[in-house]
N, C-alpha and C positions, 0 to 999 in steps of 0.2 A: 305683469307686475314683477317686482324684484323681491322675492321671498327668501332668497338664499341666506341673507344675514340672519333671518329669523331661524331658519333650519339649523344654522351653524352656531347659534347663540347657546350659551351654557346654562344649565340648571344646576342648582346646588341645594344643600340643606337650608340655605337662607331663602330659598324660593318657597313661598307659601304653598302648601299642598304637597311638597316633595319630602321624602324621607330625610331625616337629619344627617345621615351618613353620606349622602350623595355629594360628590365633588366633580365639578366640570363635566357634566353629562350633556353632550350636544342634544338639543331638543329633537333633532331628526332621529336620534337613537332611542327615544323613550320606549317605543314599542318592543324593542329587543330585550328590554328588562323583564318582559312578561309579567308585569304587575297586575294585580287584580284587587279592586276595591274591597270586595267581600272577603277576601283572604287577609285583609288588614295589612296589605303591603304598603299602603299610603297612610300617613297620619291624617286624622280627622280633626277639624272639618276639612272637607275637600269639595270643590265644585267640579262637576262633570257635565259633559255634553254627550248625549246619546246619539250615536251616529245613524241609527235607523230612523230616529225622529227627524234629524237634520235632513236626511235624504228624502223622507216623505214630505216634509214641509216645503222643501225646494221644488219637488215635483208638483205639489198642489199649486204653488204660485205660478209655475211655468204654464200649467194648464189654464189657470184663471186668466193670465195675460193673453194667452192664445185666443180664448173665447171672448174676452172683453175688447180686444184690439188695443189696449193701453200698453204703454211702456212703463218701466220702473227704474227709479234711481234710489235704491234702498238707503235708508238713513244709517250712515256708518257709526253715528254716535251710540247706537244701541250696543254694539260689541267692541268698537275700536280695535278690531282684529283684522289685519290685512289678509290673513289666511282665509277668513270667512268672506272678506270682500272678494277674494279670488273665486271662491265658489259661486258667489252671486254674479260676478262678471262672466264666469263660464256658463251660467244659466241664461245669459243674454241681457243682463242689466245694462241699461243705456248709459248710466253714470253711477257714481256713489255720491250721496248727499252728505254735506257737512253742515255744522251749525256755528263753528268758530274758526278763527284764523289758525289756532293751534291744530285743530283737526285737519285743516287744509295742509299744513306743514307735514303732518304725519302721512297723509295720503300721498303727497308728492315724494316724500322720502322713500316710499315703497312702490312708486311708479304708477299711481292712478292717473290716467291721462285725461279723464273728463270728470269734473267736479261741479256739482250743483250746490251752491251755498244757499240754503233755505233760511236766509237771514240777511240783514243789512250789513254791508261791509263798511265799517267806520274806523277812523283813527289812522294816523299817518303810517305807523309801522305795519299795521295790517294791510292797508291798501298797497303800500310800497312792496311788500313781499309778493303779493299777487301779481302786481305789474312786472316785477323782476322775473317771476316764473314765466309769465306770458312772453316776455322778451327773450328769455333764455331758451325756451323750448317751444318751437313753432307748432308742435303737435298737441300742446296743452289746450284743452277746451274748457272754458270757465264761464259760469253763470252765477249771478247773485241778484238779490232783491233790493228794490227801493220803494219807500212809501212816503217820501217827503221831498220837497224842492230843495231843502237844505242838504239832504243826503245826496241828491243828484249833483248839486253844485260842488260839494266836497270831492266826489269822485272825479268830476270833470276837471277841477282845479289841479288835483294831484296827477291825474292822467296826463294833463298838458305839461305839467312841470317835470314829472319823472319820465313819462313816456313808456310805452310798451310795444310800439310798432304796429299795434292793431287795436281794435275796439274792445272796450269792456262791454260784455253782453248782459243786459239787465231785464228783469221782469218786474212789473209793478205789482206790489202786494196789496190786496184788498182785505180789510179787516172788519171787525165788528165792535161797536161801542162797548167799552167796559172790558174788553178782552185784550189780547196780546197785540203785536205789531200789525201794521197794515193801515192804509188810508181808510178813513171812516166813511166817506161819502163818495159817490160817483164823480161829483165835480172835482173833489180833491184828487182822486185817482187820475182823472183825465188831465188835470193840470200837471201832475208828475210825469205822465207819459209825454205830454207836449214838451216839457222841459228836457227830457231825455232826447227827444227828436232834435231839439235846438242845438245839441252838442255833437251831433254827428260830424265827423266819424270817430271822435274820441269815445263816444258812448253809442250803443245801439239798443233798440227795444226789441226783445225776442219773444215776450209773452206776458201772461198774467198769472198770478199765483195767489193762493190762499191756504190757510191751515185750519181745517175744521175740527181738529182734535181737541181744541180747548173749549168747544161749545158744549154746554150742559143745560138742558131744560129741566122742567119739573118731573118729566118721565121720558121714556124712550121716544114716544110719539112727538113730544115737544122738541126733544133734541134733534130728531130726524128732520123736523120742519125747519129748525134753525140752520141745519147743515144745508138743506136744499135751497133755502133762501140765499145763503152765502154763495153757493155754487152757481145759482142763477145769475147772481151779480157778476161773477167772474165772466160768464158767457156774454152778458150785456156789455161789460167793459171792453172785452176783446172785440166785440162787433163795432163798438164806437171807435176804437183805435184803428181797426181795419178800414172803416169808412173814411177816417181822416188821414189814412196812409201814414200812420205813425210807426208801424212795425218796419224793421229792416227787411231787406230782401232775404228770403229763405224761410225755413219752417217756423211756424208759430207754435209756441209751447203753452199749453194750459195745464197748470200743475196744482195738485192738492193731494190729499190722501194719506192720512196717518194710518194707524193699525185698526181703527174701528169702523170706518166708513168708506174704505177704498172701493167697495162695490158700487155705492151710491155715486162716488166721484167719477168712476169709469163710465157710468151710464149718463150722468148729468152733463159732464163736460164733452162727451162725444157728440152731443147735439149742438155743434158750434157754428156750422155753415161758414167756416173761415177758409175753405179751400182744401185741396188734397194734401198739402204739405203740413197742415196743422195736426198736432197730436196731443194726446193726454198723457201726462207724466205723473205716476203715483210715486209715493216716497216712503211707504211702510218699511220700517227697519226690523220690527219685532217678529215678522212672520217666520224668519228662519229658525227661531228657537221656540216661538209661541210661549205660553206660560200655563200655570195651573189654575188661574182664576179669571181675572178681568178679560184677557184675550180670548179665553175659551167662551165666555159669555158673549163677547163681541162676535166671535165666529158663529155662535148659535143664532145671533141676530142677523148676520149676513145670510145664513141659509134661509131664514124666514123671509127676509126682504128680497132675496134673489134666488128663487127656487131653481132657476136654470143653472146655478152653480152648485146646487146641493149634491149632485151625483158625482162631483169630482172626487176621486179617491186616489190614495188614502187620505183621510181627513187629517188636518194638522193636529199635532200633539206636542206636549211639552218636552223639549230636548234638554233643558237645563235643570239640574238637580244639585242640591247642596246636602251632603251627608255629614252627620255628627253622631257622637256617642251619647247615650244616656249616662250621665255622670253622677246623678243623685236622684233618689226617690224619697224626699224628706216628708212628704205627705201622701195620704192614700190616693188622692186624685191629682197629684202633681209630680211631674218629672222635670228635671233640668237637663237640657241637651246642649252639647258644646257647639252651638251655632248662635251667633249674635249679630248685632248691627254691623260689625266689621266684616261679616261674611255673606249676608243676604239682605235683600231689600225689604223695607217695611213702609215705604213712602206712599204706596197706594193702598195695599192691604197687608195683613200679616201673612207670613209664609203658610203654605198648606202642607201639613204632614201627610205623606202619601204612602210610604213604605216603612217596614221595619224588618230587621234581620238580626238573628242571633248567630254570631260567628260559630262555625262548625256545623250548622244545619244546611239544608239543601238550597232553598230559594227564599228571596225576600217575600214578605207577606204584605198585602194591602192593609192600610189602616182605615178604619171606619170613619164616617163623617163626624162622629162624636169625639174625635181627637182634634184638639184645637191649640194653636199657638196663641197664648193670651197676651204675651209681652216679650220684648227683647231687651236685654242689656247689651253692653259692648260684646261680651263673649258668651252669653247665656240666652237660651230660649226657654220660656216657661210653657211646657207642654201639659195642658189640662187633659186628664185621662178619665175614662170610665172606670167605675169601681172594679170591674172584672179584667182590667188590662193585665196582660202577662209581662209587660215590659219590666226589665230590671237593669241594674247598673251593668254597663258593658255592652248592652244591645246597641245596634246601629239604627238610626232613623234618617230617612231621606225626606227632605222638604222640597216641594215645588215653589217657584217664585211667583210673585204677583206683579213684578215689573222687571223685565230682563235688564233694562238699561242700568239700573242702580244696583244690580248684582254683579254684572260684568265688571263694573269699575272697582270692585273690591278684590279682584284677582288679577295678578300679572300673568298667570298661566292657568289654563283650564284643561284638564285631561279629556280626551275623547275616548269613549268606552263603547264596546259592543253590547249586545243584549245580555251577556253574562258578566258584564262589568270588567272585562279584560281591557286594559289600557292599550289602545291601538294608535294613539297619537296625542298631540297637544297643540293648543293654539296660544299665542301671546296676545296681550292687549296693550294699548298705548294711550292711557288716559292722562 
């Protein structure tokens, strides 16, 4: 990948999270400043990535993939950080997954050579950009989804009109009634696959895809059953396509796997009987940072469902934290902290208060479970306190996030810190 423009890019006091006096600091030189979050060298709020947790999370996923036999194309929309993409590619990622044409453009700008668009590619400008990239760069390897005959026809028409010199590689997406994209029935999905085949060599069929992360039943068992049924459908559809010789020559891809059921996906799709070249492609993007609440519960469920994975160490842990100051104690059981909707996600659950620190003391202290964020405004967090709380104005509070995706998109730059909160580097995002 081409990361030099990022390393050479400048930080300034206009960069969120940077000291106001900074002028034209190359990102690559940030560690040389020897800043420390706990010494108040950075203005709060500030988002940080803990390098030990990043390293451990990457190690855990590498071991999981080795044991499961699956490949991974981590979803880049989680972080939109080419520097983190490079870490994932260094770990052996097969591709980087995208969701939009804009994300594809960012990936290409920084040299991602294989992209899996886990979405339908629609619209003339979007399709034309991909076709132009395929024509410009013979090493660019691109895959996207189709779930309708209309979608297939549009791709074929523009591929014939604009041309790329080689095929658009497609996977049929299988969906579930009432949920997101994907063909709703096996008959519809087979019809889409046949349509792709009819347009060879403009289009080629490379596999079958689904996304189980949107499925939610009345309880965990019901959700697991829905996920299993969808994955069984993926395997059945792939077998039908194989029998009708609809797949192009080469590997067959079976893909699913968000951040909650990738163990089930790896196991269910492995039983495909499609030949030695077929492989399972997971797409979890959140594993690299994990989180403080939903993903931790997901991981606990993975250990319950897949005890053979339970002894992989070290276990994933939250790498992403947002720090703010206590700025007001207007009521006995309430503190206002300088972290708001513009700084941290609340689309899944409220942030989790995890640490507090009084400047000048030794180490951050853990916050008990009776500390809760009750509400967020644009720039304020309402921290509900126990009566005996020692927090006072000027203390620092760290919150864990409940959804990495929509915290990353609030920061152009995130500092990387060691276990003592020394700043050792930084990553840029491109949302």
